[in-house]
C-alpha positions as CSV (number, residue, x, y, z in Angstrom):
1,M,0.0,0.0,0.0
2,H,1.1,3.5,-0.7
3,V,-0.4,6.2,1.6
4,Y,0.0,9.9,1.0
5,A,-0.8,12.0,4.0
6,N,-1.0,15.6,3.0
7,Y,-1.8,18.7,5.1
8,Y,-3.5,20.4,2.2
9,T,-5.8,17.4,1.6
10,E,-6.8,17.3,5.3
11,P,-4.8,19.1,8.0
12,G,-4.8,16.2,10.4
13,E,-3.5,13.5,8.1
14,P,0.3,14.0,8.5
15,D,-0.1,14.1,12.3
16,R,-2.0,10.8,12.2
17,A,0.7,9.3,10.1
18,V,3.6,10.3,12.3
19,G,3.9,8.8,15.8
20,S,6.2,11.4,17.2
21,R,7.9,14.5,15.8
22,R,10.7,16.8,16.5
23,Q,10.0,20.0,18.4
24,G,9.4,22.9,16.0
25,L,8.8,20.8,13.0
26,K,5.4,20.2,11.6
27,P,4.8,17.4,9.0
28,M,3.1,18.7,5.8
29,A,3.3,15.7,3.5
30,V,4.2,12.2,4.3
31,F,4.6,9.2,2.0
32,L,4.2,5.8,3.6
33,R,4.3,2.2,2.6
34,A,2.3,-0.5,4.4
35,R,1.2,-4.1,4.1
36,L,-1.7,-4.9,1.9
37,D,-3.6,-6.5,4.8
38,E,-4.0,-3.1,6.4
39,E,-5.7,-1.7,3.3
40,Q,-9.2,-1.0,4.7
41,Q,-7.9,0.5,7.9
42,L,-5.7,2.9,6.0
43,R,-8.4,3.8,3.5
44,D,-10.6,4.8,6.5
45,K,-7.9,7.1,7.8
46,F,-6.4,8.7,4.7
47,A,-7.8,10.2,1.5
48,R,-5.1,9.1,-0.8
49,T,-4.2,5.4,-0.7
50,H,-3.1,3.2,-3.6
51,V,-2.3,-0.4,-4.0
52,G,1.3,-0.5,-5.2
53,R,2.1,-2.9,-8.1
54,W,5.6,-4.2,-8.5
55,F,6.8,-5.2,-11.9
56,V,10.0,-7.2,-12.4
57,L,11.9,-7.4,-15.7
58,T,14.3,-10.3,-15.8
59,L,17.4,-9.4,-17.9
């Protein structure tokens, strides 16, 4: 899963994505990867979630 937590999509999303932060820094956009078995839980919390597809080219 790919999750994009963006302040401009919804101001609380980055804070929900980050467990703790450094003093004086505010997350504005966070890109996260998660296991596919967490898909529904993440879709409920974040507006932009995508199932990542991996393609392998054997050379």
